C-alpha positions as CSV (number, residue, x, y, z in Angstrom):
1,M,-21.7,-5.8,12.7
2,L,-18.0,-5.2,12.7
3,V,-16.3,-3.3,15.5
4,K,-13.7,-0.7,15.0
5,Q,-10.4,-1.4,16.7
6,I,-7.7,1.3,17.1
7,S,-4.1,0.3,16.5
8,V,-1.3,2.5,17.6
9,F,2.4,1.9,16.7
10,L,4.7,2.6,19.7
11,E,8.4,2.8,20.2
12,N,9.5,0.1,22.5
13,K,10.7,2.5,25.2
14,S,9.7,3.6,28.7
15,G,6.7,5.9,28.8
16,S,5.3,5.2,25.3
17,L,2.1,3.6,26.6
18,A,1.6,6.3,29.2
19,K,1.5,8.9,26.5
20,V,-1.3,7.0,24.8
21,T,-3.3,6.5,27.9
22,R,-2.8,10.1,29.0
23,T,-4.0,11.3,25.6
24,L,-7.1,9.2,25.8
25,C,-7.7,10.2,29.4
26,E,-7.5,13.9,28.5
27,S,-10.0,13.3,25.7
28,G,-12.5,11.5,27.9
29,I,-12.1,8.2,26.0
30,D,-12.5,4.9,27.9
31,I,-10.6,1.9,26.9
32,R,-12.7,-1.3,26.9
33,A,-10.0,-3.8,26.0
34,L,-6.4,-3.7,24.9
35,Y,-3.7,-6.0,23.6
36,I,0.0,-5.2,23.0
37,A,2.1,-7.2,20.5
38,E,5.8,-6.2,20.7
39,T,9.0,-6.7,18.9
40,T,12.5,-5.5,19.8
41,D,12.0,-2.0,18.4
42,Y,8.3,-1.2,18.5
43,G,5.0,-2.5,19.7
44,V,1.4,-2.5,18.3
45,L,-1.2,-1.5,20.8
46,R,-4.7,-2.7,19.7
47,M,-7.6,-1.3,21.6
48,I,-11.4,-1.3,21.7
49,V,-12.5,2.1,23.0
50,D,-15.9,3.7,23.6
51,Q,-15.2,6.4,21.0
52,P,-13.1,5.0,18.2
53,E,-13.2,8.1,15.9
54,G,-12.4,10.4,18.8
55,A,-9.5,8.2,19.8
56,Q,-8.1,8.2,16.3
57,T,-8.3,11.9,16.1
58,A,-6.8,12.6,19.5
59,L,-3.9,10.2,19.0
60,S,-3.1,11.4,15.5
61,Q,-3.1,15.0,16.7
62,K,-0.4,14.0,19.3
63,G,1.7,12.5,16.5
64,F,1.0,8.8,17.0
65,T,0.7,6.5,14.0
66,V,-2.8,5.3,14.3
67,G,-4.8,2.8,12.2
68,E,-8.3,1.5,12.3
69,T,-9.2,-2.2,11.7
70,E,-12.5,-3.9,11.6
71,V,-12.8,-6.9,13.9
72,I,-15.5,-9.3,15.0
73,A,-16.8,-9.3,18.6
74,V,-18.5,-12.5,19.8
75,A,-20.2,-12.9,23.2
76,V,-19.6,-16.3,24.7
77,A,-20.4,-17.8,28.1
78,D,-17.5,-17.3,30.5
79,R,-16.9,-21.0,31.1
80,P,-14.4,-23.6,30.0
81,G,-14.7,-24.7,26.4
82,T,-16.5,-21.8,24.8
83,L,-13.4,-20.3,23.2
84,N,-12.4,-23.7,22.0
85,A,-15.8,-24.0,20.3
86,I,-15.2,-20.9,18.2
87,V,-11.7,-21.8,17.4
88,E,-12.7,-25.3,16.4
89,M,-15.5,-24.0,14.2
90,L,-13.2,-21.6,12.4
91,G,-10.5,-24.3,12.0
92,T,-13.0,-26.8,10.6
93,N,-14.0,-24.2,8.0
94,E,-10.4,-23.6,7.1
95,I,-10.5,-20.0,8.4
96,S,-7.2,-18.6,9.6
97,I,-7.2,-16.4,12.7
98,E,-4.8,-13.4,12.3
99,Y,-5.1,-12.7,16.0
100,L,-7.6,-13.0,18.8
101,Y,-8.0,-11.6,22.3
102,A,-10.8,-11.8,24.9
103,F,-12.0,-9.9,27.9
104,V,-14.8,-10.1,30.4
105,G,-17.3,-7.2,30.3
106,R,-18.9,-5.7,33.3
107,A,-22.4,-5.5,31.8
108,S,-23.0,-9.3,31.6
109,K,-21.5,-12.6,32.6
110,D,-20.3,-13.3,29.1
111,A,-16.8,-13.1,27.8
112,I,-16.2,-11.1,24.7
113,V,-13.9,-12.5,22.0
114,I,-12.3,-10.1,19.5
115,I,-11.3,-11.9,16.3
116,R,-9.4,-10.6,13.3
117,V,-9.6,-12.7,10.1
118,E,-8.9,-12.1,6.5
119,D,-12.6,-12.3,5.4
120,P,-14.7,-10.9,8.2
121,D,-17.9,-10.9,6.2
122,G,-17.6,-14.6,5.5
123,V,-16.9,-15.3,9.2
124,L,-19.9,-13.2,10.2
125,K,-22.1,-15.3,7.9
126,L,-20.7,-18.5,9.4
127,L,-21.1,-17.3,13.0
128,S,-24.7,-16.1,12.3
129,K,-25.6,-19.8,11.5
130,S,-24.3,-20.9,14.9
131,D,-25.3,-20.4,18.5
132,F,-22.7,-17.7,19.0
133,R,-23.9,-14.1,19.6
134,I,-22.3,-11.6,17.4
135,M,-22.1,-8.3,19.2
136,R,-23.0,-4.9,17.6
137,A,-20.3,-2.2,17.6
138,Q,-22.3,0.1,20.0
139,E,-22.8,-2.8,22.3
140,V,-19.1,-3.5,22.6
141,Y,-18.2,0.2,22.9
142,G,-20.6,0.4,25.9
143,V,-19.4,-2.7,27.7
């Protein structure tokens, strides 16, 4: 029940992101969510797309440095406190979050929280014992 996230390393200069989005557009790949972490010289673009393998191939062929990471996607009610409930549960169980981002899908009223942790299988077991709904990869790609 892990979701494939595509990471692209970008130079921190004008037009870098446009080259990525153009490549995905030309390949018929839809971005579901994205997050950019940047430093002075480069950025890391993290994306959930509808066709992760196709995105990785298309971007690699254009010369981008591309990686794939498995992340957890959790559907939560889009209301105050639901993100806090997940974060509190992970903290209580001494699980460090490497990074997290969220978005609201168009297929439901839920928000989708993407979580990267050191031990995703352990977190999946923990979440499966809770009221949180872990999303399947195909479900997230189709949001």
